[in-house]
VOBAMI-964424 format. One record per atom (N, C-alpha, C, O, CB): residue number from 1; residue in three letters; atom name; x, y, z. Coordinates in steps of 0.001 Angstrom, whole numbers. Glycine has a CB too. Example, Ala and Ser with C-alpha at 12.3 -4.5 7.8 and 13.67 -1.06 7.14 Angstrom:
<rs>
> 1,ALA,N,13190,-5690,7800
> 1,ALA,CA,12300,-4500,7800
> 1,ALA,C,13200,-3300,7800
> 1,ALA,O,14236,-3319,8465
> 1,ALA,CB,11308,-4473,9046
> 2,SER,N,12850,-2250,7080
> 2,SER,CA,13670,-1060,7140
> 2,SER,C,12900,30,7870
> 2,SER,O,13409,1138,8039
> 2,SER,CB,14084,-598,5725
</rs>
This chain:
<rs>
> 1,ASP,N,83758,156450,115560
> 1,ASP,CA,83058,155703,114531
> 1,ASP,C,81826,155043,115138
> 1,ASP,O,81808,154718,116325
> 1,ASP,CB,83986,154650,113885
> 2,VAL,N,80809,154849,114327
> 2,VAL,CA,79572,154197,114749
> 2,VAL,C,79340,153004,113834
> 2,VAL,O,79474,153104,112614
> 2,VAL,CB,78352,155190,114712
> 3,PHE,N,78991,151872,114441
> 3,PHE,CA,78741,150649,113689
> 3,PHE,C,77330,150171,114024
> 3,PHE,O,77147,149483,115028
> 3,PHE,CB,79809,149545,114017
> 4,PRO,N,76320,150518,113208
> 4,PRO,CA,74934,150126,113507
> 4,PRO,C,74800,148612,113624
> 4,PRO,O,75426,147854,112883
> 4,PRO,CB,73983,150651,112420
> 5,SER,N,73966,148192,114576
> 5,SER,CA,73784,146768,114835
> 5,SER,C,72317,146498,115132
> 5,SER,O,71465,147343,114860
> 5,SER,CB,74678,146297,116009
> 6,SER,N,72013,145328,115687
> 6,SER,CA,70618,144989,115981
> 6,SER,C,70481,144437,117395
> 6,SER,O,71427,143900,117971
> 6,SER,CB,70085,143969,114961
> 7,HIS,N,69275,144586,117933
> 7,HIS,CA,68956,144141,119285
> 7,HIS,C,67442,143957,119355
> 7,HIS,O,66745,144762,118738
> 7,HIS,CB,69466,145167,120373
> 8,PRO,N,66883,142994,120034
> 8,PRO,CA,67514,142088,120987
> 8,PRO,C,68027,140786,120369
> 8,PRO,O,68784,140052,121005
> 8,PRO,CB,66546,141765,122071
> 9,ILE,N,67619,140499,119137
> 9,ILE,CA,68080,139270,118485
> 9,ILE,C,69211,139637,117532
> 9,ILE,O,69047,140530,116701
> 9,ILE,CB,66909,138548,117721
> 10,PRO,N,70362,138962,117637
> 10,PRO,CA,71448,139252,116701
> 10,PRO,C,71019,138952,115265
> 10,PRO,O,70200,138068,115014
> 10,PRO,CB,72703,138435,117064
> 11,SER,N,71588,139706,114338
> 11,SER,CA,71257,139533,112924
> 11,SER,C,72537,139633,112103
> 11,SER,O,73633,139782,112643
> 11,SER,CB,70211,140594,112454
> 12,GLU,N,72373,139548,110799
> 12,GLU,CA,73519,139744,109907
> 12,GLU,C,74123,141131,110124
> 12,GLU,O,75330,141319,109972
> 12,GLU,CB,73099,139564,108426
> 13,GLN,N,73272,142106,110481
> 13,GLN,CA,73774,143456,110761
> 13,GLN,C,74707,143438,111977
> 13,GLN,O,75685,144184,112020
> 13,GLN,CB,72595,144437,111000
> 14,SER,N,74406,142589,112964
> 14,SER,CA,75282,142443,114137
> 14,SER,C,76646,141905,113722
> 14,SER,O,77681,142365,114203
> 14,SER,CB,74638,141507,115186
> 15,ILE,N,76632,140933,112831
> 15,ILE,CA,77892,140354,112342
> 15,ILE,C,78681,141396,111557
> 15,ILE,O,79891,141531,111739
> 15,ILE,CB,77619,139111,111459
> 16,GLU,N,77990,142137,110676
> 16,GLU,CA,78667,143173,109889
> 16,GLU,C,79282,144234,110795
> 16,GLU,O,80416,144658,110574
> 16,GLU,CB,77686,143828,108905
> 17,ALA,N,78537,144666,111820
> 17,ALA,CA,79054,145672,112749
> 17,ALA,C,80276,145144,113487
> 17,ALA,O,81258,145865,113668
> 17,ALA,CB,77968,146090,113754
> 18,SER,N,80218,143893,113910
> 18,SER,CA,81345,143288,114632
> 18,SER,C,82567,143157,113733
> 18,SER,O,83691,143412,114166
> 18,SER,CB,80953,141911,115183
> 19,GLU,N,82349,142763,112490
> 19,GLU,CA,83465,142657,111544
> 19,GLU,C,84085,144028,111278
> 19,GLU,O,85307,144162,111222
> 19,GLU,CB,82993,142024,110220
> 20,LEU,N,83230,145051,111114
> 20,LEU,CA,83737,146410,110906
> 20,LEU,C,84537,146887,112118
> 20,LEU,O,85588,147511,111972
> 20,LEU,CB,82575,147378,110627
> 21,LEU,N,84028,146586,113313
> 21,LEU,CA,84726,146981,114534
> 21,LEU,C,86088,146301,114632
> 21,LEU,O,87087,146956,114930
> 21,LEU,CB,83880,146644,115764
> 22,LEU,N,86135,144997,114386
> 22,LEU,CA,87420,144293,114446
> 22,LEU,C,88377,144796,113372
> 22,LEU,O,89579,144906,113609
> 22,LEU,CB,87209,142784,114292
> 23,ASP,N,87844,145100,112190
> 23,ASP,CA,88688,145652,111134
> 23,ASP,C,89248,147013,111566
> 23,ASP,O,90415,147319,111322
> 23,ASP,CB,87888,145786,109812
> 24,TRP,N,88403,147821,112208
> 24,TRP,CA,88829,149130,112696
> 24,TRP,C,89959,148995,113714
> 24,TRP,O,90847,149846,113755
> 24,TRP,CB,87645,149878,113319
> 25,THR,N,89945,147946,114535
> 25,THR,CA,90983,147780,115567
> 25,THR,C,92377,147634,114964
> 25,THR,O,93373,147871,115648
> 25,THR,CB,90672,146563,116432
> 26,LYS,N,92458,147247,113701
> 26,LYS,CA,93769,147115,113050
> 26,LYS,C,94470,148466,112912
> 26,LYS,O,95691,148525,112766
> 26,LYS,CB,93612,146469,111668
> 27,SER,N,93693,149550,112958
> 27,SER,CA,94264,150883,112761
> 27,SER,C,94731,151533,114061
> 27,SER,O,95335,152606,114019
> 27,SER,CB,93251,151775,112093
> 28,VAL,N,94472,150919,115209
> 28,VAL,CA,94856,151557,116467
> 28,VAL,C,96347,151385,116738
> 28,VAL,O,96973,150417,116307
> 28,VAL,CB,94042,150981,117627
> 29,SER,N,96890,152350,117463
> 29,SER,CA,98301,152302,117860
> 29,SER,C,98397,152727,119319
> 29,SER,O,97386,152987,119971
> 29,SER,CB,99189,153222,116945
> 30,GLU,N,99623,152794,119821
> 30,GLU,CA,99819,153229,121204
> 30,GLU,C,99417,154690,121391
> 30,GLU,O,99269,155149,122524
> 30,GLU,CB,101278,153030,121619
> 31,LYS,N,99241,155424,120295
> 31,LYS,CA,98813,156825,120364
> 31,LYS,C,97295,156966,120319
> 31,LYS,O,96770,158067,120487
> 31,LYS,CB,99432,157617,119223
> 32,THR,N,96596,155874,120098
> 32,THR,CA,95142,155902,119976
> 32,THR,C,94497,155829,121356
> 32,THR,O,94876,155008,122190
> 32,THR,CB,94647,154743,119089
> 33,LEU,N,93519,156698,121581
> 33,LEU,CA,92703,156625,122789
> 33,LEU,C,91330,156105,122378
> 33,LEU,O,90636,156729,121575
> 33,LEU,CB,92598,158027,123510
> 34,VAL,N,90946,154965,122929
> 34,VAL,CA,89643,154374,122647
> 34,VAL,C,88778,154542,123886
> 34,VAL,O,89142,154098,124976
> 34,VAL,CB,89769,152864,122241
> 35,ILE,N,87633,155184,123711
> 35,ILE,CA,86648,155271,124791
> 35,ILE,C,85521,154344,124388
> 35,ILE,O,84785,154610,123438
> 35,ILE,CB,86135,156763,125033
> 36,PHE,N,85397,153248,125124
> 36,PHE,CA,84465,152176,124775
> 36,PHE,C,83302,152190,125755
> 36,PHE,O,83489,151930,126944
> 36,PHE,CB,85173,150790,124780
> 37,LEU,N,82104,152492,125267
> 37,LEU,CA,80903,152503,126091
> 37,LEU,C,80178,151186,125893
> 37,LEU,O,79842,150813,124769
> 37,LEU,CB,79982,153708,125740
> 38,LEU,N,79940,150488,126988
> 38,LEU,CA,79296,149180,126941
> 38,LEU,C,78088,149198,127862
> 38,LEU,O,78171,149658,129001
> 38,LEU,CB,80286,148048,127345
> 39,SER,N,76967,148698,127363
> 39,SER,CA,75762,148637,128186
> 39,SER,C,74986,147383,127831
> 39,SER,O,75411,146586,126995
> 39,SER,CB,74882,149903,127992
> 40,GLY,N,73852,147223,128475
> 40,GLY,CA,72996,146081,128178
> 40,GLY,C,72662,146038,126696
> 40,GLY,O,72521,147074,126047
> 40,GLY,CB,71711,146137,129012
> 41,GLY,N,72539,144843,126178
> 41,GLY,CA,72237,144670,124763
> 41,GLY,C,73457,144398,123911
> 41,GLY,O,73333,143998,122753
> 41,GLY,CB,71544,145874,124248
> 42,ALA,N,74627,144609,124470
> 42,ALA,CA,75851,144430,123691
> 42,ALA,C,76056,142989,123249
> 42,ALA,O,76691,142745,122223
> 42,ALA,CB,77043,144886,124494
> 43,SER,N,75531,142031,124004
> 43,SER,CA,75702,140623,123598
> 43,SER,C,75050,140352,122251
> 43,SER,O,75574,139578,121450
> 43,SER,CB,75111,139680,124657
> 44,ALA,N,73910,140987,121996
> 44,ALA,CA,73254,140826,120696
> 44,ALA,C,73938,141678,119633
> 44,ALA,O,74096,141257,118487
> 44,ALA,CB,71766,141199,120794
> 45,MET,N,74337,142875,120031
> 45,MET,CA,74884,143813,119062
> 45,MET,C,76293,143448,118602
> 45,MET,O,76667,143716,117461
> 45,MET,CB,74890,145193,119646
> 46,LEU,N,77068,142837,119489
> 46,LEU,CA,78418,142377,119138
> 46,LEU,C,78366,140869,118957
> 46,LEU,O,78550,140109,119908
> 46,LEU,CB,79473,142778,120238
> 47,THR,N,78117,140453,117747
> 47,THR,CA,77978,139029,117452
> 47,THR,C,78885,138661,116289
> 47,THR,O,78759,139185,115182
> 47,THR,CB,76507,138669,117130
> 48,LEU,N,79796,137751,116570
> 48,LEU,CA,80677,137236,115524
> 48,LEU,C,80978,135780,115856
> 48,LEU,O,81940,135482,116565
> 48,LEU,CB,82001,138084,115406
> 49,PRO,N,80142,134869,115333
> 49,PRO,CA,80297,133449,115668
> 49,PRO,C,81667,132904,115265
> 49,PRO,O,82204,133238,114209
> 49,PRO,CB,79205,132634,114993
> 50,ALA,N,82212,132061,116132
> 50,ALA,CA,83475,131381,115845
> 50,ALA,C,83175,130181,114952
> 50,ALA,O,82432,129288,115361
> 50,ALA,CB,84202,130936,117165
> 51,PRO,N,83735,130138,113741
> 51,PRO,CA,83473,129003,112858
> 51,PRO,C,83799,127678,113534
> 51,PRO,O,84790,127590,114258
> 51,PRO,CB,84276,129139,111572
> 52,PRO,N,83003,126666,113319
> 52,PRO,CA,81927,126523,112343
> 52,PRO,C,80558,126976,112841
> 52,PRO,O,79550,126716,112184
> 52,PRO,CB,81839,125107,111916
> 53,VAL,N,80504,127650,113993
> 53,VAL,CA,79232,128138,114533
> 53,VAL,C,78662,129195,113595
> 53,VAL,O,79396,130047,113093
> 53,VAL,CB,79417,128717,115968
> 54,THR,N,77352,129138,113359
> 54,THR,CA,76675,130108,112499
> 54,THR,C,75819,131043,113351
> 54,THR,O,75599,130797,114537
> 54,THR,CB,75803,129388,111435
> 55,LEU,N,75346,132111,112731
> 55,LEU,CA,74438,133031,113411
> 55,LEU,C,73198,132279,113883
> 55,LEU,O,72746,132468,115012
> 55,LEU,CB,74042,134201,112479
> 56,LYS,N,72655,131439,113029
> 56,LYS,CA,71469,130660,113398
> 56,LYS,C,71762,129771,114607
> 56,LYS,O,70928,129658,115505
> 56,LYS,CB,70994,129799,112205
> 57,ASP,N,72934,129143,114639
> 57,ASP,CA,73335,128313,115783
> 57,ASP,C,73342,129130,117072
> 57,ASP,O,72849,128679,118106
> 57,ASP,CB,74728,127696,115542
> 58,LYS,N,73908,130344,116999
> 58,LYS,CA,73996,131196,118196
> 58,LYS,C,72611,131617,118664
> 58,LYS,O,72341,131640,119865
> 58,LYS,CB,74857,132441,117915
> 59,ILE,N,71735,131950,117730
> 59,ILE,CA,70376,132364,118096
> 59,ILE,C,69640,131212,118761
> 59,ILE,O,69009,131395,119802
> 59,ILE,CB,69596,132851,116853
> 60,ILE,N,69715,130034,118171
> 60,ILE,CA,69040,128857,118739
> 60,ILE,C,69599,128546,120123
> 60,ILE,O,68838,128307,121062
> 60,ILE,CB,69201,127628,117808
> 61,THR,N,70904,128547,120252
> 61,THR,CA,71536,128233,121538
> 61,THR,C,71134,129245,122606
> 61,THR,O,70815,128864,123733
> 61,THR,CB,73066,128204,121391
> 62,THR,N,71147,130528,122259
> 62,THR,CA,70763,131564,123220
> 62,THR,C,69314,131404,123644
> 62,THR,O,69002,131497,124831
> 62,THR,CB,70982,132955,122626
> 63,LYS,N,68423,131165,122688
> 63,LYS,CA,67004,130982,123027
> 63,LYS,C,66810,129778,123941
> 63,LYS,O,66052,129850,124908
> 63,LYS,CB,66162,130811,121752
> 64,LEU,N,67485,128678,123643
> 64,LEU,CA,67376,127482,124489
> 64,LEU,C,67859,127771,125909
> 64,LEU,O,67230,127354,126881
> 64,LEU,CB,68185,126320,123883
> 65,LEU,N,68965,128478,126021
> 65,LEU,CA,69492,128816,127348
> 65,LEU,C,68526,129708,128118
> 65,LEU,O,68262,129470,129296
> 65,LEU,CB,70852,129509,127221
> 66,LEU,N,68001,130731,127457
> 66,LEU,CA,67074,131640,128123
> 66,LEU,C,65804,130921,128558
> 66,LEU,O,65291,131169,129648
> 66,LEU,CB,66725,132804,127205
> 67,GLU,N,65300,130038,127717
> 67,GLU,CA,64080,129289,128044
> 67,GLU,C,64317,128235,129122
> 67,GLU,O,63370,127792,129772
> 67,GLU,CB,63528,128623,126795
> 68,SER,N,65567,127830,129316
> 68,SER,CA,65889,126763,130270
> 68,SER,C,65911,127246,131715
> 68,SER,O,65853,126444,132647
> 68,SER,CB,67227,126154,129926
> 69,GLY,N,65995,128561,131894
> 69,GLY,CA,66120,129099,133238
> 69,GLY,C,67553,129393,133641
> 69,GLY,O,67816,129728,134796
> 69,GLY,CB,65520,128153,134212
> 70,ALA,N,68485,129272,132699
> 70,ALA,CA,69885,129588,132989
> 70,ALA,C,70002,131062,133388
> 70,ALA,O,69265,131909,132884
> 70,ALA,CB,70793,129276,131758
> 71,THR,N,70927,131354,134288
> 71,THR,CA,71160,132743,134689
> 71,THR,C,71856,133490,133550
> 71,THR,O,72390,132876,132626
> 71,THR,CB,72013,132812,135993
> 72,ILE,N,71841,134822,133629
> 72,ILE,CA,72512,135599,132585
> 72,ILE,C,74015,135313,132578
> 72,ILE,O,74639,135322,131517
> 72,ILE,CB,72259,137106,132788
> 73,ASP,N,74598,135061,133748
> 73,ASP,CA,76020,134694,133786
> 73,ASP,C,76263,133389,133037
> 73,ASP,O,77260,133253,132327
> 73,ASP,CB,76507,134565,135243
> 74,GLU,N,75354,132431,133194
> 74,GLU,CA,75497,131142,132507
> 74,GLU,C,75281,131292,131006
> 74,GLU,O,76019,130712,130210
> 74,GLU,CB,74508,130118,133078
> 75,VAL,N,74266,132073,130617
> 75,VAL,CA,74009,132316,129194
> 75,VAL,C,75245,132951,128557
> 75,VAL,O,75700,132526,127495
> 75,VAL,CB,72757,133231,129001
> 76,ASN,N,75776,133969,129220
> 76,ASN,CA,76936,134662,128664
> 76,ASN,C,78183,133792,128650
> 76,ASN,O,79012,133917,127749
> 76,ASN,CB,77208,135921,129448
> 77,ALA,N,78330,132910,129637
> 77,ALA,CA,79488,131999,129644
> 77,ALA,C,79489,131131,128391
> 77,ALA,O,80536,130914,127781
> 77,ALA,CB,79478,131106,130910
> 78,VAL,N,78320,130638,128012
> 78,VAL,CA,78231,129819,126797
> 78,VAL,C,78450,130691,125562
> 78,VAL,O,79226,130325,124679
> 78,VAL,CB,76856,129101,126716
> 79,ARG,N,77775,131839,125491
> 79,ARG,CA,77903,132711,124324
> 79,ARG,C,79351,133125,124067
> 79,ARG,O,79789,133186,122918
> 79,ARG,CB,77042,133947,124504
> 80,LYS,N,80090,133409,125139
> 80,LYS,CA,81484,133842,124978
> 80,LYS,C,82336,132776,124298
> 80,LYS,O,83284,133097,123581
> 80,LYS,CB,82087,134191,126335
> 81,HIS,N,82000,131522,124523
> 81,HIS,CA,82811,130441,123952
> 81,HIS,C,82366,130059,122543
> 81,HIS,O,82883,129109,121954
> 81,HIS,CB,82752,129220,124851
> 82,LEU,N,81409,130803,122015
> 82,LEU,CA,80973,130619,120629
> 82,LEU,C,81319,131848,119793
> 82,LEU,O,80830,131991,118673
> 82,LEU,CB,79456,130341,120570
> 83,SER,N,82152,132729,120324
> 83,SER,CA,82352,134048,119738
> 83,SER,C,83816,134378,119471
> 83,SER,O,84721,133885,120145
> 83,SER,CB,81767,135088,120637
> 84,LEU,N,84021,135227,118467
> 84,LEU,CA,85347,135769,118164
> 84,LEU,C,85519,137187,118702
> 84,LEU,O,86552,137813,118463
> 84,LEU,CB,85587,135755,116661
> 85,ILE,N,84518,137705,119427
> 85,ILE,CA,84588,139089,119907
> 85,ILE,C,84301,139209,121398
> 85,ILE,O,84838,140096,122062
> 85,ILE,CB,83613,139952,119136
> 86,LYS,N,83462,138328,121929
> 86,LYS,CA,83109,138368,123349
> 86,LYS,C,84226,137749,124192
> 86,LYS,O,85209,137231,123662
> 86,LYS,CB,81773,137629,123598
> 87,GLY,N,84052,137813,125516
> 87,GLY,CA,84997,137148,126407
> 87,GLY,C,86413,137690,126348
> 87,GLY,O,87378,136941,126503
> 87,GLY,CB,85027,135710,126098
> 88,GLY,N,86539,139000,126122
> 88,GLY,CA,87860,139626,126109
> 88,GLY,C,88556,139683,124765
> 88,GLY,O,89619,140293,124650
> 88,GLY,CB,88723,138922,127040
> 89,TRP,N,87981,139058,123745
> 89,TRP,CA,88655,139035,122435
> 89,TRP,C,88788,140430,121836
> 89,TRP,O,89809,140743,121224
> 89,TRP,CB,87893,138133,121466
> 90,LEU,N,87760,141281,122005
> 90,LEU,CA,87872,142651,121503
> 90,LEU,C,88970,143397,122260
> 90,LEU,O,89750,144135,121658
> 90,LEU,CB,86518,143397,121637
> 91,GLY,N,89030,143207,123568
> 91,GLY,CA,90070,143852,124371
> 91,GLY,C,91471,143487,123918
> 91,GLY,O,92364,144335,123902
> 91,GLY,CB,89903,143486,125819
> 92,LYS,N,91665,142235,123552
> 92,LYS,CA,92977,141811,123052
> 92,LYS,C,93330,142554,121771
> 92,LYS,O,94487,142912,121547
> 92,LYS,CB,92999,140292,122805
> 93,ARG,N,92324,142782,120935
> 93,ARG,CA,92563,143495,119675
> 93,ARG,C,92880,144971,119918
> 93,ARG,O,93504,145623,119080
> 93,ARG,CB,91342,143369,118755
> 94,LEU,N,92449,145491,121066
> 94,LEU,CA,92682,146897,121393
> 94,LEU,C,93893,147093,122300
> 94,LEU,O,94134,148206,122768
> 94,LEU,CB,91453,147482,122055
> 95,SER,N,94643,146057,122552
> 95,SER,CA,95723,146125,123542
> 95,SER,C,96813,147138,123194
> 95,SER,O,97523,147608,124083
> 95,SER,CB,96344,144768,123699
> 96,ARG,N,96953,147477,121918
> 96,ARG,CA,97956,148479,121521
> 96,ARG,C,97524,149889,121932
> 96,ARG,O,98369,150757,122155
> 96,ARG,CB,98193,148426,119997
> 97,ALA,N,96239,150113,122029
> 97,ALA,CA,95704,151450,122298
> 97,ALA,C,95535,151693,123797
> 97,ALA,O,95526,150760,124601
> 97,ALA,CB,94361,151637,121584
> 98,ARG,N,95404,152960,124145
> 98,ARG,CA,94975,153320,125501
> 98,ARG,C,93452,153224,125471
> 98,ARG,O,92799,153864,124646
> 98,ARG,CB,95485,154786,125943
> 99,THR,N,92897,152432,126365
> 99,THR,CA,91461,152165,126325
> 99,THR,C,90811,152531,127650
> 99,THR,O,91285,152157,128723
> 99,THR,CB,91195,150692,125993
> 100,ILE,N,89718,153268,127548
> 100,ILE,CA,88884,153570,128708
> 100,ILE,C,87558,152865,128482
> 100,ILE,O,86890,153089,127472
> 100,ILE,CB,88691,155129,128912
> 101,ASN,N,87182,152012,129425
> 101,ASN,CA,85897,151316,129350
> 101,ASN,C,84897,152021,130250
> 101,ASN,O,85139,152172,131448
> 101,ASN,CB,86042,149822,129754
> 102,LEU,N,83787,152450,129691
> 102,LEU,CA,82668,152994,130462
> 102,LEU,C,81567,151946,130383
> 102,LEU,O,80949,151758,129335
> 102,LEU,CB,82183,154415,129912
> 103,ILE,N,81328,151272,131493
> 103,ILE,CA,80443,150112,131479
> 103,ILE,C,79226,150373,132349
> 103,ILE,O,79350,150613,133550
> 103,ILE,CB,81184,148853,131958
> 104,LEU,N,78043,150326,131734
> 104,LEU,CA,76774,150477,132442
> 104,LEU,C,76212,149086,132670
> 104,LEU,O,75915,148365,131718
> 104,LEU,CB,75762,151377,131643
> 105,SER,N,76068,148715,133918
> 105,SER,CA,75677,147345,134241
> 105,SER,C,74168,147139,134219
> 105,SER,O,73398,147952,134729
> 105,SER,CB,76212,146968,135595
> 106,ASP,N,73776,146032,133615
> 106,ASP,CA,72399,145540,133696
> 106,ASP,C,72410,144130,134281
> 106,ASP,O,71439,143385,134149
> 106,ASP,CB,71712,145553,132292
> 107,VAL,N,73518,143774,134927
> 107,VAL,CA,73722,142425,135446
> 107,VAL,C,73826,142487,136970
> 107,VAL,O,74600,143274,137516
> 107,VAL,CB,74998,141775,134826
> 108,VAL,N,73043,141654,137649
> 108,VAL,CA,73116,141579,139101
> 108,VAL,C,74536,141188,139507
> 108,VAL,O,75093,140224,138981
> 108,VAL,CB,72078,140563,139661
> 109,GLY,N,75111,141928,140430
> 109,GLY,CA,76474,141663,140878
> 109,GLY,C,77525,142460,140125
> 109,GLY,O,78681,142517,140545
> 109,GLY,CB,76771,140210,140745
> 110,ASN,N,77134,143075,139017
> 110,ASN,CA,78023,143950,138242
> 110,ASN,C,79333,143296,137813
> 110,ASN,O,80370,143958,137781
> 110,ASN,CB,78333,145170,139039
> 111,LYS,N,79300,142013,137483
> 111,LYS,CA,80514,141339,137022
> 111,LYS,C,80860,141845,135622
> 111,LYS,O,80094,141652,134679
> 111,LYS,CB,80331,139786,137022
> 112,LEU,N,82006,142485,135497
> 112,LEU,CA,82387,143083,134219
> 112,LEU,C,82450,142060,133097
> 112,LEU,O,82142,142381,131950
> 112,LEU,CB,83722,143776,134348
> 113,GLU,N,82847,140830,133413
> 113,GLU,CA,82944,139802,132374
> 113,GLU,C,81578,139328,131894
> 113,GLU,O,81487,138652,130869
> 113,GLU,CB,83736,138621,132889
> 114,SER,N,80508,139674,132621
> 114,SER,CA,79164,139259,132215
> 114,SER,C,78406,140349,131469
> 114,SER,O,77503,140051,130687
> 114,SER,CB,78373,138839,133425
> 115,ILE,N,78763,141601,131703
> 115,ILE,CA,78049,142708,131064
> 115,ILE,C,78392,142715,129578
> 115,ILE,O,79549,142893,129199
> 115,ILE,CB,78414,144079,131729
> 116,GLY,N,77377,142521,128743
> 116,GLY,CA,77606,142456,127301
> 116,GLY,C,78508,141312,126892
> 116,GLY,O,79118,141352,125824
> 116,GLY,CB,78193,143740,126821
> 117,SER,N,78598,140292,127732
> 117,SER,CA,79493,139140,127516
> 117,SER,C,80967,139529,127537
> 117,SER,O,81809,138834,126969
> 117,SER,CB,79169,138472,126190
> 118,GLY,N,81271,140648,128199
> 118,GLY,CA,82660,141022,128462
> 118,GLY,C,83591,141110,127278
> 118,GLY,O,84621,140436,127276
> 118,GLY,CB,83217,140085,129383
> 119,PRO,N,83281,141916,126258
> 119,PRO,CA,84163,141942,125086
> 119,PRO,C,85551,142528,125338
> 119,PRO,O,86486,142242,124590
> 119,PRO,CB,83509,142718,124004
> 120,THR,N,85695,143347,126386
> 120,THR,CA,86992,143996,126608
> 120,THR,C,87678,143573,127906
> 120,THR,O,88718,144125,128264
> 120,THR,CB,86813,145486,126612
> 121,VAL,N,87107,142604,128607
> 121,VAL,CA,87709,142154,129872
> 121,VAL,C,87997,140654,129812
> 121,VAL,O,87300,139917,129114
> 121,VAL,CB,86774,142476,131075
> 122,PRO,N,89019,140199,130538
> 122,PRO,CA,89362,138771,130516
> 122,PRO,C,88194,137895,130960
> 122,PRO,O,87404,138285,131820
> 122,PRO,CB,90570,138507,131410
> 123,ASP,N,88097,136733,130378
> 123,ASP,CA,87016,135789,130664
> 123,ASP,C,87500,134719,131641
> 123,ASP,O,88406,133951,131316
> 123,ASP,CB,86499,135135,129359
> 124,PRO,N,86903,134660,132838
> 124,PRO,CA,87326,133637,133800
> 124,PRO,C,86708,132265,133550
> 124,PRO,O,87077,131292,134208
> 124,PRO,CB,86982,134083,135186
> 125,THR,N,85763,132178,132597
> 125,THR,CA,85115,130892,132338
> 125,THR,C,85897,130096,131305
> 125,THR,O,86724,130635,130569
> 125,THR,CB,83671,131100,131863
> 126,THR,N,85612,128798,131270
> 126,THR,CA,86309,127888,130360
> 126,THR,C,85299,127181,129460
> 126,THR,O,84089,127258,129672
> 126,THR,CB,87147,126852,131153
> 127,PHE,N,85828,126491,128451
> 127,PHE,CA,84954,125671,127616
> 127,PHE,C,84278,124601,128462
> 127,PHE,O,83125,124247,128215
> 127,PHE,CB,85748,125024,126463
> 128,LYS,N,84988,124088,129454
> 128,LYS,CA,84398,123083,130341
> 128,LYS,C,83217,123674,131108
> 128,LYS,O,82208,122998,131303
> 128,LYS,CB,85455,122538,131324
> 129,ASP,N,83333,124922,131543
> 129,ASP,CA,82211,125590,132211
> 129,ASP,C,81005,125662,131277
> 129,ASP,O,79882,125361,131682
> 129,ASP,CB,82616,127010,132672
> 130,ALA,N,81241,126062,130023
> 130,ALA,CA,80150,126160,129051
> 130,ALA,C,79510,124792,128822
> 130,ALA,O,78286,124674,128774
> 130,ALA,CB,80665,126738,127716
> 131,TYR,N,80332,123776,128682
> 131,TYR,CA,79841,122402,128509
> 131,TYR,C,78983,121993,129706
> 131,TYR,O,77893,121447,129535
> 131,TYR,CB,81025,121414,128334
> 132,ASN,N,79475,122257,130913
> 132,ASN,CA,78736,121874,132117
> 132,ASN,C,77404,122605,132230
> 132,ASN,O,76427,122034,132714
> 132,ASN,CB,79575,122148,133352
> 133,ILE,N,77354,123849,131794
> 133,ILE,CA,76094,124604,131801
> 133,ILE,C,75096,123957,130851
> 133,ILE,O,73933,123766,131206
> 133,ILE,CB,76334,126083,131405
> 134,LEU,N,75541,123621,129650
> 134,LEU,CA,74643,122973,128687
> 134,LEU,C,74161,121628,129214
> 134,LEU,O,73005,121263,129000
> 134,LEU,CB,75347,122785,127332
> 135,ARG,N,75015,120894,129890
> 135,ARG,CA,74627,119608,130500
> 135,ARG,C,73638,119824,131648
> 135,ARG,O,72630,119124,131746
> 135,ARG,CB,75878,118852,131017
> 136,ARG,N,73929,120794,132512
> 136,ARG,CA,73089,121064,133685
> 136,ARG,C,71639,121335,133274
> 136,ARG,O,70707,120898,133948
> 136,ARG,CB,73646,122263,134479
> 137,TYR,N,71456,122051,132178
> 137,TYR,CA,70110,122401,131725
> 137,TYR,C,69590,121443,130650
> 137,TYR,O,68594,121722,129982
> 137,TYR,CB,70100,123823,131191
> 138,GLU,N,70278,120315,130498
> 138,GLU,CA,69885,119266,129550
> 138,GLU,C,69736,119800,128126
> 138,GLU,O,68786,119474,127414
> 138,GLU,CB,68577,118625,129995
> 139,LEU,N,70702,120630,127734
> 139,LEU,CA,70683,121243,126404
> 139,LEU,C,71767,120710,125478
> 139,LEU,O,71754,121004,124282
> 139,LEU,CB,70831,122729,126531
> 140,TRP,N,72691,119942,126003
> 140,TRP,CA,73822,119482,125195
> 140,TRP,C,73365,118800,123911
> 140,TRP,O,73945,119026,122849
> 140,TRP,CB,74688,118527,126003
> 141,ASP,N,72338,117975,123999
> 141,ASP,CA,71856,117244,122819
> 141,ASP,C,70862,118052,121992
> 141,ASP,O,70400,117582,120952
> 141,ASP,CB,71212,115941,123246
> 142,LYS,N,70527,119260,122440
> 142,LYS,CA,69557,120093,121728
> 142,LYS,C,70202,121234,120952
> 142,LYS,O,69630,121731,119982
> 142,LYS,CB,68560,120656,122701
> 143,VAL,N,71387,121648,121375
> 143,VAL,CA,72032,122768,120682
> 143,VAL,C,72627,122283,119362
> 143,VAL,O,73049,121133,119244
> 143,VAL,CB,73132,123412,121572
> 144,PRO,N,72657,123182,118367
> 144,PRO,CA,73217,122783,117061
> 144,PRO,C,74693,122438,117147
> 144,PRO,O,75305,122086,116138
> 144,PRO,CB,73020,123894,116042
</rs>
């Protein structure tokens, strides 16, 4: 299946694609083989804000982080904690299926949890890490 999305800025199409993908995961079983290709740009393309966070909130927060000089690992650490799909959440939904991840890295160090914000791999970061990143770059009072 193909779920069209948008890049580099997430849009309503990104949310629709993410919702369709999560809905599709309900149909997988232990007999299902999922071949998941992940590459740069997936953070924008797989966007599903965790309520009460909105798409606009995520866009503003991401722009502030990028403009602040935060590393991509730091940007993704915050994004994962605002999402229902990043940070391993998609992987949890696919746990019934046999899954092969083909991951093309655009991240220095090739940390799987950072590539595309790690939708299919466990997230080693915490909400406290995300909070500390926002504080470090003096963004806590600026993010929605």
